[in-house]
TISEBA-496434 format. One line per field, with one value per residue (C-alpha): x, y, z. Coordinates in nm, 2 decimals. Each point is the difference from the previous one (the first is absolute). Example, Ala and Ser with C-alpha at 12.3 -4.5 7.8 and 13.67 -1.06 7.14 Angstrom:
! TISEBA-496434
c1 c(1.23 | 0.14)
c2 c(-0.45 | 0.34)
c3 c(0.78 | -0.07)
//
This chain:
! TISEBA-496434
c1 c(0.44 | -0.13 | -0.20 | -0.16 | -0.10 | -0.15 | -0.21 | -0.13 | -0.08 | -0.22 | -0.07 | -0.38 | -0.05 | 0.21 | -0.17 | -0.31 | 0.15 | 0.10 | -0.33 | -0.18 | 0.23 | -0.09 | 0.27 | 0.11 | -0.04 | 0.42 | 0.01 | 0.13 | -0.23 | -0.02 | 0.22 | 0.26 | 0.12 | 0.10 | 0.26 | 0.11 | 0.08 | 0.25 | 0.14 | 0.06 | 0.12 | 0.24 | 0.15 | 0.02 | 0.18 | 0.24 | 0.08 | 0.07 | 0.26 | 0.14 | 0.07 | 0.09 | 0.29 | 0.15 | 0.14 | -0.07 | -0.22 | -0.18 | -0.15 | -0.22 | -0.07 | -0.14 | -0.13 | -0.26 | -0.04 | -0.14 | -0.16 | -0.23 | -0.04 | -0.16 | -0.19 | -0.12 | -0.12 | -0.14 | -0.21 | -0.18 | -0.11 | -0.12 | -0.14 | -0.21 | -0.04 | 0.01 | -0.20 | 0.18 | 0.05 | 0.06 | 0.37 | 0.09 | -0.06 | 0.27)
c2 c(-1.13 | 0.23 | 0.19 | -0.34 | -0.09 | 0.41 | -0.08 | -0.32 | 0.12 | 0.33 | -0.22 | 0.06 | 0.35 | 0.16 | -0.02 | 0.05 | 0.32 | 0.13 | -0.09 | 0.25 | 0.26 | 0.35 | 0.01 | 0.23 | -0.06 | -0.02 | -0.31 | -0.31 | -0.30 | -0.28 | -0.27 | 0.26 | -0.08 | -0.30 | 0.07 | 0.33 | -0.12 | -0.29 | 0.20 | 0.29 | -0.24 | -0.09 | 0.26 | 0.09 | -0.33 | 0.08 | 0.36 | -0.13 | -0.28 | 0.29 | 0.22 | -0.27 | -0.12 | 0.33 | -0.05 | 0.37 | 0.10 | -0.33 | 0.06 | 0.29 | -0.18 | -0.31 | 0.14 | 0.30 | -0.33 | -0.26 | 0.33 | 0.07 | -0.34 | -0.07 | 0.29 | -0.10 | -0.38 | 0.19 | 0.27 | -0.28 | -0.17 | 0.26 | 0.17 | -0.30 | -0.27 | 0.24 | 0.30 | 0.24 | 0.25 | 0.28 | -0.14 | -0.10 | 0.38 | 0.10)
c3 c(0.03 | 0.25 | -0.28 | -0.06 | 0.36 | 0.01 | -0.31 | 0.12 | 0.38 | -0.19 | -0.33 | 0.12 | 0.14 | -0.24 | -0.35 | 0.19 | 0.19 | -0.31 | -0.18 | 0.27 | -0.08 | -0.20 | -0.29 | -0.21 | -0.38 | 0.00 | 0.25 | -0.15 | 0.00 | 0.27 | -0.25 | 0.02 | 0.31 | 0.02 | -0.33 | 0.15 | 0.31 | -0.01 | -0.27 | 0.24 | 0.28 | -0.25 | -0.07 | 0.38 | 0.07 | -0.30 | 0.17 | 0.31 | -0.16 | -0.19 | 0.30 | 0.17 | -0.25 | 0.02 | 0.39 | 0.02 | 0.36 | 0.00 | 0.33 | -0.08 | -0.32 | 0.17 | 0.28 | -0.27 | -0.20 | 0.29 | 0.18 | -0.33 | -0.08 | 0.33 | 0.02 | -0.35 | 0.13 | 0.32 | -0.21 | -0.21 | 0.29 | 0.23 | -0.34 | -0.14 | 0.29 | 0.32 | -0.16 | 0.22 | -0.27 | 0.16 | 0.17 | -0.32 | -0.17 | 0.29)
//
């Protein structure tokens, strides 16, 4: 759900910006991203649920997952919407 929200917020900027970049020959085509990203997020959700179901050190796993996911969403906003690319490089 969060990925859909970020996708809608950055829908105008992301394709324009991506089209401007000089890309190497092995760079994936634009049409690959809407296919690959949902699969990636699905895999992240499955991995998260597997860790939670084991019950071992779930606080650390949850904190790590939530932090990474938050930074991932924030990165998209900062990079495509706000264009503060130096900050997102860090």
